[in-house]
C-alpha positions as CSV (number, residue, x, y, z in Angstrom):
1,M,-5.4,-5.0,0.3
2,F,-5.6,-1.5,1.0
3,I,-5.1,-0.3,4.7
4,G,-3.3,-3.2,5.4
5,H,-0.1,-2.2,3.6
6,Y,-0.3,1.1,5.5
7,G,-0.9,-0.8,8.7
8,L,2.4,-2.6,8.2
9,A,4.1,0.9,7.2
10,F,2.9,2.5,10.7
11,G,3.9,-0.9,12.4
12,V,7.5,-1.0,10.8
13,K,8.0,2.8,11.9
14,K,8.1,1.6,15.6
15,A,10.9,-0.7,14.8
16,A,12.8,1.5,12.4
17,P,12.2,5.4,13.8
18,Q,15.0,6.6,11.7
19,I,12.9,5.9,8.2
20,S,10.3,8.7,7.7
21,L,6.6,7.6,7.6
22,L,6.5,9.1,4.1
23,T,9.1,6.9,3.1
24,L,7.4,3.6,4.5
25,F,4.1,4.5,2.8
26,V,6.0,5.3,-0.4
27,A,7.7,1.6,0.1
28,V,4.7,-0.2,0.8
29,E,2.7,1.4,-1.9
30,F,5.3,1.5,-4.2
31,V,3.9,-0.7,-6.9
32,D,0.5,0.7,-6.7
33,I,2.1,4.4,-7.0
34,L,3.8,3.0,-10.4
35,W,0.5,0.8,-11.7
36,P,-1.5,3.6,-12.8
37,F,1.1,5.1,-15.0
38,L,1.6,1.8,-16.8
39,L,-2.1,1.8,-17.1
40,L,-2.1,4.9,-19.0
41,L,0.8,3.6,-21.3
42,D,-1.4,0.5,-21.7
43,V,1.3,-1.7,-20.6
44,E,-0.9,-3.2,-18.1
45,Q,-4.4,-3.5,-18.1
46,V,-7.6,-3.7,-15.6
47,K,-11.3,-3.9,-16.1
48,V,-14.1,-3.0,-13.7
49,T,-16.0,-6.2,-13.6
50,P,-18.5,-6.0,-10.6
51,G,-19.0,-9.2,-9.0
52,I,-15.6,-10.8,-9.9
53,T,-14.7,-10.9,-6.1
54,V,-17.2,-9.6,-3.2
55,V,-14.9,-6.8,-2.1
56,T,-13.5,-5.4,-5.3
57,P,-14.7,-5.1,-9.0
58,F,-11.4,-4.8,-10.3
59,D,-10.1,-7.6,-12.7
60,F,-6.4,-7.5,-12.9
61,V,-6.0,-8.4,-16.5
62,H,-2.4,-8.0,-17.2
63,Y,0.1,-6.3,-14.3
64,P,3.4,-8.7,-14.4
65,Y,5.7,-5.7,-14.3
66,T,3.9,-4.2,-10.9
67,H,2.7,-7.1,-9.3
68,S,4.8,-10.0,-10.1
69,L,6.9,-11.7,-7.6
70,L,10.1,-11.4,-9.5
71,M,9.6,-7.8,-10.2
72,G,8.5,-7.1,-6.5
73,I,12.1,-8.6,-5.6
74,V,13.4,-6.4,-8.5
75,W,11.9,-3.4,-7.3
76,G,12.6,-3.8,-3.8
77,A,16.4,-4.1,-4.4
78,L,16.2,-1.2,-6.5
79,A,14.3,0.9,-3.7
80,A,16.9,-0.5,-1.3
81,L,20.0,0.6,-3.5
82,V,18.5,4.1,-3.9
83,Y,17.7,4.7,-0.1
84,W,21.2,3.3,0.5
85,F,22.7,6.0,-1.9
86,F,21.2,8.8,-0.4
87,K,21.3,7.7,3.5
88,K,24.4,5.3,3.6
89,D,22.3,3.2,6.1
90,I,22.5,-0.4,5.1
91,K,19.9,-1.8,7.9
92,S,17.4,0.8,6.7
93,A,17.8,0.2,3.0
94,V,17.1,-3.5,3.6
95,I,14.0,-2.7,5.7
96,V,12.8,-0.2,3.0
97,G,13.4,-2.9,0.2
98,L,11.5,-5.6,2.1
99,A,8.8,-3.0,2.6
100,V,8.4,-2.9,-1.1
101,L,8.6,-6.7,-1.4
102,S,5.8,-7.3,1.6
103,H,3.3,-5.7,-1.0
104,W,3.3,-8.8,-3.2
105,F,3.0,-11.1,-0.1
106,L,0.0,-9.1,1.3
107,D,-1.6,-9.0,-2.0
108,A,-1.5,-12.5,-2.1
109,V,-3.6,-13.4,0.7
110,V,-6.5,-11.1,-0.6
111,H,-6.4,-11.6,-4.4
112,I,-7.8,-14.3,-6.5
113,A,-5.4,-16.3,-8.5
114,D,-4.2,-13.2,-10.6
115,L,-0.8,-12.4,-9.1
116,P,2.2,-13.5,-11.6
117,L,5.1,-15.0,-10.2
118,T,7.1,-13.5,-13.0
119,P,6.5,-11.5,-16.1
120,F,7.6,-14.6,-18.1
121,S,5.2,-17.1,-16.8
122,D,1.6,-17.8,-16.9
123,T,1.2,-19.2,-13.3
124,K,-0.6,-16.9,-11.0
125,V,-1.4,-17.2,-7.5
126,G,-3.7,-15.8,-5.1
127,M,-5.6,-16.9,-1.7
128,G,-8.8,-15.1,-2.3
129,L,-9.6,-13.4,0.7
130,W,-11.5,-11.0,-1.2
131,N,-14.4,-13.6,-1.6
132,S,-15.1,-12.8,1.9
133,L,-16.0,-9.6,3.1
134,E,-16.1,-10.4,6.8
135,G,-12.8,-12.2,6.4
136,T,-11.2,-9.0,4.5
137,L,-12.2,-6.5,7.1
138,V,-11.0,-8.8,10.1
139,V,-7.6,-9.3,8.4
140,E,-7.0,-5.9,7.1
141,S,-8.3,-4.2,10.3
142,I,-6.3,-6.5,12.3
143,I,-3.0,-5.4,10.5
144,F,-4.0,-1.5,10.4
145,I,-5.0,-1.3,14.2
146,I,-1.8,-3.2,15.3
147,G,0.2,-1.0,13.2
148,V,-1.4,2.1,14.2
149,A,-1.1,1.3,17.7
150,L,2.5,0.7,17.2
151,Y,3.4,3.7,15.8
152,Y,1.0,5.7,18.4
153,R,2.9,4.3,21.3
154,G,6.3,4.7,19.6
155,T,6.1,8.3,19.0
156,K,4.9,11.5,20.8
157,A,3.1,14.7,19.5
158,I,5.5,17.5,19.6
159,N,2.7,20.2,19.1
160,S,-1.1,20.1,18.4
161,K,-0.7,19.3,14.7
162,G,1.0,16.0,15.7
163,K,-2.2,15.0,17.7
164,W,-5.0,16.0,15.3
165,L,-3.3,15.2,11.8
166,F,-2.4,12.0,13.2
167,W,-6.2,11.1,13.8
168,L,-7.0,12.6,10.7
169,L,-4.9,10.2,8.7
170,V,-6.4,7.5,10.6
171,A,-10.0,8.6,10.1
172,F,-9.2,9.1,6.3
173,F,-8.0,5.8,6.0
174,I,-10.9,4.2,7.7
175,I,-13.3,6.6,5.4
176,I,-11.7,5.5,2.1
177,D,-11.9,1.9,3.2
178,I,-15.7,2.0,3.9
179,F,-16.0,3.7,0.5
180,N,-13.9,1.1,-1.2
181,M,-15.7,-2.0,0.6
182,F,-19.4,-0.7,0.3
183,G,-19.3,2.1,-2.3
184,P,-20.2,2.0,-5.9
185,A,-17.8,0.6,-8.6
186,P,-15.8,3.0,-10.1
187,E,-16.0,4.4,-13.5
188,D,-14.3,1.7,-16.1
189,S,-12.0,4.6,-17.4
190,I,-8.5,4.5,-17.3
191,P,-7.8,8.2,-17.1
192,A,-10.6,8.6,-14.3
193,L,-8.8,5.6,-12.6
194,F,-5.5,7.3,-12.8
195,V,-6.9,10.5,-11.4
196,S,-8.6,8.8,-8.4
197,F,-5.4,7.0,-7.5
198,A,-3.3,10.2,-7.9
199,V,-5.8,12.2,-5.6
200,L,-5.7,9.6,-3.2
201,Q,-1.8,8.9,-3.0
202,L,-1.2,12.8,-2.9
203,I,-3.7,13.2,0.2
204,V,-2.2,10.1,1.9
205,L,1.3,10.9,1.5
206,S,0.9,14.5,2.3
207,L,-0.7,13.6,5.3
208,A,2.1,11.1,6.4
209,H,4.8,13.7,5.9
210,F,3.1,16.1,8.1
211,V,2.1,13.9,10.9
212,D,5.8,12.5,11.1
213,K,7.2,15.8,10.9
214,N,4.9,16.9,14.0
215,R,5.6,13.8,15.9
216,A,9.1,12.5,17.6
217,S,10.0,8.8,18.1
218,L,10.2,7.6,21.6
């Protein structure tokens, strides 16, 4: 799942305006931000195998430390603890932790049975929505549209940047999602994947920061 994760972050901002959009984006994508680094270190492995699913060519061979349910709970708890340490806000810390954990559950909807339950078990799960292009588009679009609408209705632009940066971010997500769905398979090279993921996250997180900075919660 791609825009679905960010759609959830947009929506949570409506319920928790005290948490920055940047923080929520990092939370819902935390394990995907960590994942490329573990690929570079050969701690986790992925292959590009066109046709393994209809939507994505990625064959997630081994990624128990970022994408297992148990580690999702661990990462969520650590994120909550770090947020509480700096903000001293228990409610917001819990929300951040749950946002981190949400990644596994949303992934479980789209992935084939490749998501581990723990790093110590061979049991893997996944509902396999990625085997249906139409189903994936519908589910992700619904989550994204609802989340974006909630964020838009729960905030207001305080200057012109708050208006056009918001729509630029939304448009960027749509363009990237279309490319992911219909574009060519990426190069089967871990360094190339690392660079592409790093650039993508840098752009998304930068835009999130500046969008939120130029909008105020209602």
